[in-house]
TIRO-2110 file (N, C-alpha, C; in Angstrom, 1 decimal):
// TIRO-2110
12.1, -0.7, 13.1, N, 1, A
10.7, -0.7, 12.8, CA, 1, A
10.2, -2.1, 12.3, C, 1, A
9.2, -2.6, 12.9, N, 2, A
8.7, -3.9, 12.5, CA, 2, A
7.6, -3.7, 11.5, C, 2, A
7.8, -4.4, 10.4, N, 3, A
6.7, -4.3, 9.4, CA, 3, A
6.5, -5.7, 8.7, C, 3, A
5.3, -5.9, 8.3, N, 4, A
4.9, -7.1, 7.6, CA, 4, A
4.7, -6.8, 6.2, C, 4, A
5.6, -7.3, 5.3, N, 5, A
5.6, -7.0, 3.9, CA, 5, A
4.4, -7.8, 3.2, C, 5, A
3.7, -7.1, 2.4, N, 6, A
2.6, -7.7, 1.6, CA, 6, A
3.1, -8.0, 0.2, C, 6, A
3.7, -6.9, -0.4, N, 7, A
4.3, -7.1, -1.7, CA, 7, A
5.2, -6.0, -2.0, C, 7, A
6.3, -6.3, -2.7, N, 8, A
7.3, -5.3, -3.2, CA, 8, A
7.6, -5.5, -4.6, C, 8, A
7.8, -4.4, -5.3, N, 9, A
8.2, -4.5, -6.7, CA, 9, A
9.7, -4.8, -6.9, C, 9, A
10.4, -4.7, -5.8, N, 10, A
11.9, -5.0, -5.8, CA, 10, A
12.1, -6.5, -6.0, C, 10, A
12.8, -6.8, -7.0, N, 11, A
13.1, -8.2, -7.3, CA, 11, A
14.6, -8.4, -7.2, C, 11, A
15.0, -9.3, -6.3, N, 12, A
16.4, -9.7, -6.2, CA, 12, A
16.5, -11.0, -6.9, C, 12, A
17.2, -11.1, -8.0, N, 13, A
17.3, -12.3, -8.8, CA, 13, A
17.8, -13.5, -8.0, C, 13, A
18.7, -13.2, -7.1, N, 14, A
19.3, -14.3, -6.3, CA, 14, A
18.2, -15.1, -5.5, C, 14, A
17.2, -14.4, -5.1, N, 15, A
16.1, -15.0, -4.4, CA, 15, A
15.3, -15.9, -5.3, C, 15, A
15.3, -15.7, -6.6, N, 16, A
14.5, -16.5, -7.6, CA, 16, A
15.3, -17.5, -8.4, C, 16, A
16.6, -17.3, -8.4, N, 17, A
17.5, -18.0, -9.4, CA, 17, A
17.3, -19.5, -9.4, C, 17, A
17.5, -20.1, -8.3, N, 18, A
17.4, -21.6, -8.2, CA, 18, A
16.1, -22.2, -8.7, C, 18, A
15.0, -21.6, -8.3, N, 19, A
13.7, -22.1, -8.8, CA, 19, A
13.5, -21.9, -10.3, C, 19, A
14.0, -20.7, -10.8, N, 20, A
13.8, -20.5, -12.2, CA, 20, A
14.7, -21.3, -13.0, C, 20, A
15.9, -21.6, -12.5, N, 21, A
16.9, -22.4, -13.3, CA, 21, A
16.4, -23.9, -13.4, C, 21, A
15.6, -24.3, -12.5, N, 22, A
15.0, -25.7, -12.6, CA, 22, A
14.1, -25.8, -13.8, C, 22, A
13.3, -24.7, -14.0, N, 23, A
12.4, -24.7, -15.1, CA, 23, A
13.0, -24.2, -16.4, C, 23, A
14.0, -23.3, -16.3, N, 24, A
14.6, -22.6, -17.5, CA, 24, A
16.1, -22.7, -17.4, C, 24, A
16.6, -24.0, -17.6, N, 25, A
18.1, -24.2, -17.3, CA, 25, A
19.0, -23.4, -18.3, C, 25, A
18.5, -23.1, -19.4, N, 26, A
19.4, -22.4, -20.4, CA, 26, A
19.3, -20.9, -20.4, C, 26, A
18.4, -20.4, -19.5, N, 27, A
18.2, -18.9, -19.5, CA, 27, A
19.4, -18.2, -18.9, C, 27, A
19.7, -17.0, -19.5, N, 28, A
20.8, -16.2, -19.0, CA, 28, A
20.2, -15.2, -17.9, C, 28, A
21.0, -14.4, -17.3, N, 29, A
20.6, -13.6, -16.2, CA, 29, A
19.5, -12.6, -16.6, C, 29, A
19.6, -12.1, -17.8, N, 30, A
18.6, -11.1, -18.2, CA, 30, A
17.2, -11.8, -18.4, C, 30, A
17.2, -12.9, -19.0, N, 31, A
16.0, -13.7, -19.1, CA, 31, A
15.4, -14.1, -17.7, C, 31, A
16.3, -14.6, -16.9, N, 32, A
15.9, -15.0, -15.5, CA, 32, A
15.3, -13.8, -14.8, C, 32, A
15.9, -12.6, -14.9, N, 33, A
15.4, -11.4, -14.2, CA, 33, A
14.0, -11.1, -14.8, C, 33, A
13.8, -11.1, -16.1, N, 34, A
12.5, -10.8, -16.7, CA, 34, A
11.4, -11.8, -16.2, C, 34, A
11.8, -13.1, -16.1, N, 35, A
10.9, -14.1, -15.6, CA, 35, A
10.5, -13.8, -14.2, C, 35, A
11.5, -13.5, -13.4, N, 36, A
11.3, -13.2, -11.9, CA, 36, A
10.3, -12.0, -11.8, C, 36, A
10.5, -11.0, -12.6, N, 37, A
9.7, -9.8, -12.5, CA, 37, A
8.2, -10.1, -12.9, C, 37, A
8.1, -11.0, -14.0, N, 38, A
6.7, -11.4, -14.4, CA, 38, A
6.0, -12.2, -13.3, C, 38, A
6.7, -13.1, -12.7, N, 39, A
6.2, -13.9, -11.6, CA, 39, A
5.8, -13.0, -10.4, C, 39, A
6.7, -12.0, -10.1, N, 40, A
6.4, -11.1, -9.0, CA, 40, A
5.2, -10.3, -9.2, C, 40, A
5.0, -9.9, -10.5, N, 41, A
3.8, -9.1, -10.8, CA, 41, A
2.5, -10.0, -10.7, C, 41, A
2.6, -11.2, -11.0, N, 42, A
1.5, -12.1, -10.8, CA, 42, A
1.2, -12.3, -9.3, C, 42, A
2.2, -12.3, -8.5, N, 43, A
2.0, -12.3, -7.0, CA, 43, A
1.3, -11.1, -6.5, C, 43, A
1.5, -9.9, -7.1, N, 44, A
0.7, -8.8, -6.8, CA, 44, A
-0.8, -9.0, -7.0, C, 44, A
-1.1, -9.6, -8.1, N, 45, A
-2.5, -9.9, -8.4, CA, 45, A
-3.0, -10.9, -7.3, C, 45, A
-2.2, -11.8, -6.9, N, 46, A
-2.6, -12.8, -5.8, CA, 46, A
-2.9, -12.0, -4.5, C, 46, A
-2.1, -11.1, -4.2, N, 47, A
-2.3, -10.3, -3.0, CA, 47, A
-3.5, -9.4, -3.1, C, 47, A
-3.8, -8.9, -4.2, N, 48, A
-5.0, -8.1, -4.4, CA, 48, A
-6.2, -9.0, -4.2, C, 48, A
-6.1, -10.2, -4.7, N, 49, A
-7.2, -11.2, -4.5, CA, 49, A
-7.4, -11.5, -3.1, C, 49, A
-6.3, -11.8, -2.4, N, 50, A
-6.3, -12.1, -1.0, CA, 50, A
-7.0, -11.0, -0.2, C, 50, A
-6.5, -9.8, -0.4, N, 51, A
-7.1, -8.7, 0.4, CA, 51, A
-8.5, -8.3, 0.0, C, 51, A
-8.9, -8.7, -1.2, N, 52, A
-10.3, -8.4, -1.6, CA, 52, A
-11.3, -9.2, -0.7, C, 52, A
-10.8, -10.2, 0.0, N, 53, A
-11.7, -10.9, 0.9, CA, 53, A
-12.1, -10.1, 2.2, C, 53, A
-11.4, -9.0, 2.4, N, 54, A
-11.6, -8.2, 3.6, CA, 54, A
-12.6, -7.1, 3.1, C, 54, A
-13.8, -7.2, 3.4, N, 55, A
-14.8, -6.2, 3.1, CA, 55, A
-15.0, -5.2, 4.1, C, 55, A
-15.3, -4.0, 3.7, N, 56, A
-15.4, -2.9, 4.6, CA, 56, A
-16.7, -2.1, 4.3, C, 56, A
-17.2, -1.4, 5.2, N, 57, A
-18.5, -0.7, 5.0, CA, 57, A
-18.4, 0.8, 4.7, C, 57, A
-17.2, 1.4, 5.0, N, 58, A
-17.0, 2.8, 4.8, CA, 58, A
-15.9, 3.0, 3.7, C, 58, A
-15.8, 4.2, 3.1, N, 59, A
-14.8, 4.4, 2.1, CA, 59, A
-13.4, 4.4, 2.8, C, 59, A
-12.4, 3.9, 2.0, N, 60, A
-11.0, 4.0, 2.4, CA, 60, A
-10.5, 5.4, 2.1, C, 60, A
-9.7, 5.9, 3.0, N, 61, A
-9.0, 7.2, 2.7, CA, 61, A
-7.5, 6.9, 2.7, C, 61, A
-6.9, 7.5, 1.7, N, 62, A
-5.4, 7.4, 1.6, CA, 62, A
-4.8, 8.7, 2.0, C, 62, A
-4.0, 8.7, 3.0, N, 63, A
-3.2, 9.9, 3.3, CA, 63, A
-1.9, 9.8, 2.7, C, 63, A
-1.5, 10.9, 2.0, N, 64, A
-0.3, 10.9, 1.2, CA, 64, A
0.7, 11.9, 1.6, C, 64, A
2.0, 11.5, 1.7, N, 65, A
3.1, 12.4, 1.8, CA, 65, A
3.9, 12.3, 0.5, C, 65, A
3.7, 13.2, -0.4, N, 66, A
4.3, 13.1, -1.7, CA, 66, A
5.6, 13.8, -1.9, C, 66, A
6.5, 13.1, -2.5, N, 67, A
7.8, 13.7, -2.9, CA, 67, A
7.8, 14.1, -4.3, C, 67, A
7.6, 15.4, -4.5, N, 68, A
7.5, 16.0, -5.9, CA, 68, A
8.8, 16.6, -6.2, C, 68, A
9.0, 17.0, -7.5, N, 69, A
10.2, 17.6, -7.9, CA, 69, A
10.5, 18.9, -7.2, C, 69, A
9.5, 19.6, -6.7, N, 70, A
9.7, 20.9, -6.1, CA, 70, A
9.4, 20.8, -4.5, C, 70, A
9.5, 19.6, -4.0, N, 71, A
9.4, 19.5, -2.5, CA, 71, A
8.3, 18.5, -2.1, C, 71, A
8.0, 18.4, -0.8, N, 72, A
7.0, 17.5, -0.3, CA, 72, A
5.7, 18.2, -0.1, C, 72, A
4.6, 17.4, -0.4, N, 73, A
3.3, 17.9, -0.3, CA, 73, A
2.4, 16.8, 0.4, C, 73, A
1.5, 17.2, 1.2, N, 74, A
0.5, 16.3, 1.8, CA, 74, A
-0.7, 16.3, 1.0, C, 74, A
-1.4, 15.2, 1.0, N, 75, A
-2.7, 15.1, 0.3, CA, 75, A
-3.5, 13.9, 0.7, C, 75, A
-4.6, 13.7, 0.1, N, 76, A
-5.5, 12.6, 0.4, CA, 76, A
-6.3, 12.2, -0.8, C, 76, A
-6.8, 11.0, -0.8, N, 77, A
-7.7, 10.5, -1.8, CA, 77, A
-8.6, 9.5, -1.1, C, 77, A
-9.9, 9.6, -1.5, N, 78, A
-10.9, 8.6, -0.9, CA, 78, A
-11.2, 7.6, -2.0, C, 78, A
-11.2, 6.3, -1.6, N, 79, A
-11.6, 5.2, -2.5, CA, 79, A
-13.1, 5.0, -2.2, C, 79, A
-13.9, 5.7, -2.9, N, 80, A
-15.4, 5.6, -2.6, CA, 80, A
-15.9, 4.2, -3.0, C, 80, A
-15.4, 3.6, -4.0, N, 81, A
-15.8, 2.3, -4.5, CA, 81, A
-14.9, 1.2, -4.0, C, 81, A
-14.1, 1.5, -3.0, N, 82, A
-13.2, 0.4, -2.5, CA, 82, A
-13.9, -0.4, -1.4, C, 82, A
-14.8, -1.3, -1.8, N, 83, A
-15.6, -2.0, -0.9, CA, 83, A
-14.7, -3.1, -0.2, C, 83, A
-13.5, -3.3, -0.6, N, 84, A
-12.6, -4.2, 0.0, CA, 84, A
-11.2, -3.7, 0.0, C, 84, A
-10.4, -4.3, 0.9, N, 85, A
-9.0, -3.8, 1.1, CA, 85, A
-8.1, -4.0, -0.2, C, 85, A
-8.5, -5.0, -1.0, N, 86, A
-7.7, -5.3, -2.2, CA, 86, A
-7.6, -4.0, -3.1, C, 86, A
-8.6, -3.1, -3.0, N, 87, A
-8.6, -1.9, -3.9, CA, 87, A
-7.4, -1.0, -3.5, C, 87, A
-6.8, -1.2, -2.3, N, 88, A
-5.7, -0.3, -1.9, CA, 88, A
-4.4, -0.6, -2.8, C, 88, A
-4.3, -1.8, -3.3, N, 89, A
-3.1, -2.2, -4.0, CA, 89, A
-3.3, -1.8, -5.5, C, 89, A
-4.3, -1.1, -5.9, N, 90, A
-4.4, -0.5, -7.2, CA, 90, A
-4.3, 1.0, -7.1, C, 90, A
-4.5, 1.6, -6.0, N, 91, A
-4.8, 3.0, -5.8, CA, 91, A
-3.8, 3.9, -6.3, C, 91, A
-2.5, 3.7, -6.2, N, 92, A
-1.5, 4.7, -6.5, CA, 92, A
-0.4, 4.2, -7.5, C, 92, A
-0.5, 3.0, -8.0, N, 93, A
0.5, 2.5, -8.9, CA, 93, A
0.4, 3.3, -10.2, C, 93, A
1.5, 3.9, -10.6, N, 94, A
1.6, 4.8, -11.8, CA, 94, A
2.9, 4.5, -12.5, C, 94, A
2.8, 4.1, -13.7, N, 95, A
3.9, 4.0, -14.6, CA, 95, A
5.1, 3.3, -14.1, C, 95, A
6.2, 4.1, -14.0, N, 96, A
7.5, 3.6, -13.7, CA, 96, A
7.9, 3.7, -12.2, C, 96, A
6.9, 3.6, -11.3, N, 97, A
7.2, 3.7, -9.9, CA, 97, A
7.5, 2.3, -9.4, C, 97, A
8.1, 2.3, -8.2, N, 98, A
8.4, 1.1, -7.5, CA, 98, A
7.8, 1.0, -6.1, C, 98, A
6.5, 0.4, -6.1, N, 99, A
5.8, 0.4, -4.8, CA, 99, A
6.2, -0.8, -3.9, C, 99, A
5.9, -0.6, -2.6, N, 100, A
6.0, -1.7, -1.6, CA, 100, A
4.9, -1.5, -0.6, C, 100, A
4.0, -2.5, -0.4, N, 101, A
3.0, -2.4, 0.5, CA, 101, A
3.3, -3.2, 1.7, C, 101, A
3.0, -2.7, 2.9, N, 102, A
3.2, -3.4, 4.2, CA, 102, A
2.3, -2.9, 5.3, C, 102, A
2.3, -3.7, 6.4, N, 103, A
1.6, -3.2, 7.6, CA, 103, A
2.7, -2.8, 8.6, C, 103, A
2.6, -1.6, 9.1, N, 104, A
3.7, -1.1, 10.0, CA, 104, A
3.4, -1.6, 11.4, C, 104, A
4.3, -1.1, 12.3, N, 105, A
4.3, -1.5, 13.7, CA, 105, A
3.0, -1.0, 14.4, C, 105, A
2.4, 0.0, 13.9, N, 106, A
1.1, 0.6, 14.5, CA, 106, A
-0.1, -0.1, 13.9, C, 106, A
0.1, -1.0, 13.0, N, 107, A
-1.1, -1.6, 12.4, CA, 107, A
-1.7, -0.9, 11.2, C, 107, A
-1.0, 0.0, 10.7, N, 108, A
-1.5, 0.8, 9.5, CA, 108, A
-1.0, 0.1, 8.2, C, 108, A
-1.9, 0.0, 7.2, N, 109, A
-1.5, -0.4, 5.9, CA, 109, A
-0.8, 0.8, 5.3, C, 109, A
0.4, 0.6, 4.8, N, 110, A
1.3, 1.6, 4.2, CA, 110, A
1.8, 1.2, 2.8, C, 110, A
2.2, 2.2, 2.1, N, 111, A
2.9, 2.0, 0.8, CA, 111, A
4.1, 3.0, 0.8, C, 111, A
5.2, 2.5, 0.3, N, 112, A
6.3, 3.4, 0.0, CA, 112, A
6.5, 3.2, -1.5, C, 112, A
6.4, 4.3, -2.2, N, 113, A
6.5, 4.3, -3.7, CA, 113, A
7.6, 5.2, -4.2, C, 113, A
8.7, 4.6, -4.7, N, 114, A
9.8, 5.4, -5.3, CA, 114, A
9.5, 5.7, -6.7, C, 114, A
9.9, 6.9, -7.2, N, 115, A
9.6, 7.3, -8.6, CA, 115, A
10.7, 8.3, -9.0, C, 115, A
10.7, 8.7, -10.2, N, 116, A
11.8, 9.6, -10.7, CA, 116, A
12.0, 10.9, -10.0, C, 116, A
11.0, 11.4, -9.3, N, 117, A
11.1, 12.7, -8.5, CA, 117, A
11.4, 12.5, -7.1, C, 117, A
11.2, 11.3, -6.5, N, 118, A
11.5, 11.1, -5.1, CA, 118, A
10.7, 9.9, -4.6, C, 118, A
10.2, 10.0, -3.4, N, 119, A
9.5, 8.9, -2.8, CA, 119, A
8.1, 9.4, -2.2, C, 119, A
7.1, 8.7, -2.5, N, 120, A
5.8, 8.9, -1.9, CA, 120, A
5.5, 7.9, -0.8, C, 120, A
4.8, 8.4, 0.3, N, 121, A
4.4, 7.5, 1.4, CA, 121, A
2.9, 7.6, 1.5, C, 121, A
2.2, 6.5, 1.6, N, 122, A
0.8, 6.4, 1.7, CA, 122, A
0.4, 5.7, 3.0, C, 122, A
-0.6, 6.1, 3.6, N, 123, A
-1.2, 5.4, 4.8, CA, 123, A
-2.7, 5.2, 4.4, C, 123, A
-3.2, 4.0, 4.5, N, 124, A
-4.5, 3.6, 4.1, CA, 124, A
-5.3, 3.4, 5.4, C, 124, A
-6.5, 4.1, 5.5, N, 125, A
-7.3, 3.9, 6.7, CA, 125, A
-8.8, 3.9, 6.2, C, 125, A
-9.7, 3.6, 7.1, N, 126, A
-11.1, 3.6, 6.7, CA, 126, A
-11.8, 4.5, 7.7, C, 126, A
-12.8, 5.3, 7.2, N, 127, A
-13.6, 6.1, 8.1, CA, 127, A
-14.3, 5.3, 9.2, C, 127, A
-14.3, 5.9, 10.4, N, 128, A
-15.1, 5.2, 11.4, CA, 128, A
-16.6, 5.4, 11.1, C, 128, A
-17.4, 4.5, 11.5, N, 129, A
-18.8, 4.5, 11.2, CA, 129, A
-19.5, 5.8, 11.8, C, 129, A
-19.0, 6.1, 13.0, N, 130, A
-19.6, 7.3, 13.7, CA, 130, A
-19.0, 8.6, 13.4, C, 130, A
-18.1, 8.7, 12.5, N, 131, A
-17.5, 10.0, 12.1, CA, 131, A
-18.5, 10.8, 11.3, C, 131, A
-18.8, 12.0, 11.8, N, 132, A
-19.8, 12.8, 11.1, CA, 132, A
-19.2, 13.4, 9.8, C, 132, A
-20.1, 13.9, 9.0, N, 133, A
-19.7, 14.6, 7.8, CA, 133, A
-18.8, 15.8, 8.1, C, 133, A
-19.1, 16.5, 9.2, N, 134, A
-18.3, 17.7, 9.6, CA, 134, A
-16.9, 17.2, 10.1, C, 134, A
-16.9, 16.2, 10.8, N, 135, A
-15.6, 15.7, 11.3, CA, 135, A
-14.7, 15.2, 10.1, C, 135, A
-15.3, 14.6, 9.2, N, 136, A
-14.6, 14.1, 8.0, CA, 136, A
-14.1, 15.3, 7.2, C, 136, A
-14.9, 16.3, 7.0, N, 137, A
-14.5, 17.5, 6.2, CA, 137, A
-13.4, 18.3, 6.9, C, 137, A
-13.5, 18.4, 8.3, N, 138, A
-12.5, 19.1, 9.0, CA, 138, A
-11.1, 18.4, 8.9, C, 138, A
-11.2, 17.0, 8.9, N, 139, A
-9.9, 16.3, 8.8, CA, 139, A
-9.3, 16.5, 7.4, C, 139, A
-10.1, 16.4, 6.4, N, 140, A
-9.7, 16.6, 5.0, CA, 140, A
-9.1, 18.0, 4.8, C, 140, A
-9.7, 19.0, 5.4, N, 141, A
-9.2, 20.3, 5.3, CA, 141, A
-7.8, 20.4, 6.0, C, 141, A
-7.6, 19.8, 7.1, N, 142, A
-6.4, 19.8, 7.8, CA, 142, A
-5.3, 19.1, 7.0, C, 142, A
-5.7, 18.0, 6.3, N, 143, A
-4.7, 17.3, 5.5, CA, 143, A
-4.3, 18.2, 4.3, C, 143, A
-5.3, 18.8, 3.7, N, 144, A
-5.1, 19.7, 2.6, CA, 144, A
-4.1, 20.8, 3.0, C, 144, A
-4.3, 21.4, 4.2, N, 145, A
-3.5, 22.5, 4.6, CA, 145, A
-2.1, 22.0, 5.2, C, 145, A
-2.0, 20.7, 5.4, N, 146, A
-0.7, 20.2, 5.9, CA, 146, A
-0.6, 20.3, 7.4, C, 146, A
-1.7, 20.4, 8.1, N, 147, A
-1.7, 20.5, 9.6, CA, 147, A
-2.3, 19.3, 10.3, C, 147, A
-2.7, 18.3, 9.6, N, 148, A
-3.3, 17.1, 10.3, CA, 148, A
-2.2, 16.4, 11.1, C, 148, A
-2.6, 16.0, 12.3, N, 149, A
-1.7, 15.2, 13.1, CA, 149, A
-2.2, 13.8, 13.2, C, 149, A
-1.4, 12.9, 13.7, N, 150, A
-1.8, 11.5, 13.8, CA, 150, A
-3.1, 11.4, 14.7, C, 150, A
-3.1, 12.2, 15.7, N, 151, A
-4.3, 12.2, 16.6, CA, 151, A
-5.6, 12.6, 15.8, C, 151, A
-5.5, 13.6, 15.0, N, 152, A
-6.6, 14.0, 14.1, CA, 152, A
-7.1, 12.9, 13.3, C, 152, A
-6.1, 12.1, 12.7, N, 153, A
-6.4, 11.0, 11.8, CA, 153, A
-7.1, 9.9, 12.5, C, 153, A
-6.5, 9.5, 13.7, N, 154, A
-7.0, 8.3, 14.4, CA, 154, A
-8.3, 8.6, 15.1, C, 154, A
-8.7, 9.9, 15.3, N, 155, A
-9.9, 10.2, 15.9, CA, 155, A
-11.1, 9.8, 15.0, C, 155, A
-11.0, 9.9, 13.7, N, 156, A
-12.1, 9.7, 12.8, CA, 156, A
-11.9, 8.6, 11.8, C, 156, A
-10.8, 7.9, 11.9, N, 157, A
-10.5, 6.8, 11.0, CA, 157, A
-10.0, 5.6, 11.8, C, 157, A
-10.1, 4.4, 11.1, N, 158, A
-9.6, 3.2, 11.8, CA, 158, A
-8.5, 2.6, 10.9, C, 158, A
-7.6, 1.9, 11.5, N, 159, A
-6.5, 1.2, 10.8, CA, 159, A
-7.0, -0.1, 10.1, C, 159, A
-6.4, -0.5, 9.1, N, 160, A
-6.8, -1.7, 8.3, CA, 160, A
-5.9, -2.9, 8.7, C, 160, A
-4.7, -2.6, 9.3, N, 161, A
-3.8, -3.6, 9.6, CA, 161, A
-4.2, -4.8, 10.4, C, 161, A
-5.1, -4.5, 11.4, N, 162, A
-5.6, -5.6, 12.2, CA, 162, A
-6.4, -6.7, 11.4, C, 162, A
-7.2, -6.2, 10.4, N, 163, A
-7.9, -7.1, 9.6, CA, 163, A
-7.0, -7.9, 8.6, C, 163, A
-6.0, -7.2, 8.2, N, 164, A
-5.0, -7.8, 7.3, CA, 164, A
-4.2, -8.8, 8.1, C, 164, A
-3.8, -8.5, 9.3, N, 165, A
-3.0, -9.4, 10.1, CA, 165, A
-3.8, -10.7, 10.4, C, 165, A
-5.1, -10.5, 10.6, N, 166, A
-5.9, -11.7, 10.9, CA, 166, A
-6.0, -12.6, 9.6, C, 166, A
-6.1, -12.0, 8.4, N, 167, A
-6.1, -12.8, 7.2, CA, 167, A
-4.8, -13.6, 7.0, C, 167, A
-3.7, -12.9, 7.3, N, 168, A
-2.4, -13.6, 7.0, CA, 168, A
-1.9, -14.4, 8.3, C, 168, A
-2.5, -14.2, 9.4, N, 169, A
-2.0, -14.9, 10.6, CA, 169, A
-0.9, -14.2, 11.3, C, 169, A
-0.7, -12.9, 11.1, N, 170, A
0.4, -12.2, 11.7, CA, 170, A
0.1, -11.7, 13.1, C, 170, A
1.1, -11.6, 13.9, N, 171, A
0.9, -11.0, 15.2, CA, 171, A
2.0, -9.9, 15.3, C, 171, A
1.6, -8.8, 16.0, N, 172, A
2.6, -7.7, 16.2, CA, 172, A
3.3, -7.8, 17.5, C, 172, A
END
């Protein structure tokens, strides 16, 4: 699976060690790790800012495959006030989770979020301009019932990955 990573909460100290030791030569591994995590969190703010430059005219809808303590559940959430794609990187971060945002091989903006009960998967799309209220309601009902297919979703929504790829200069 080809994916373009936007940001991940996973911090591998070895990736950061040399740069951090230049600035903090007396720091031990625990201090270096904390510094790496702080810098990585600042990078998330940078990515939110970068993606905020991609404005959209319709609400973003998040399709969720949630790993709960009692099994998997599908769901959705609309970002009514998400006038830009940067809002997606705020949408589902909760407490002690470990999210990773990326654009997948189909051009969908996705998130994998590990947490104490399991793993949640999110797909971020935007309503098509010509999608009627009835079409939108029908899709949301199918998502709620767990019967929505990829075809149902692509019929009335558009992927965000193409706009993100253009911003970052990625090609699939």
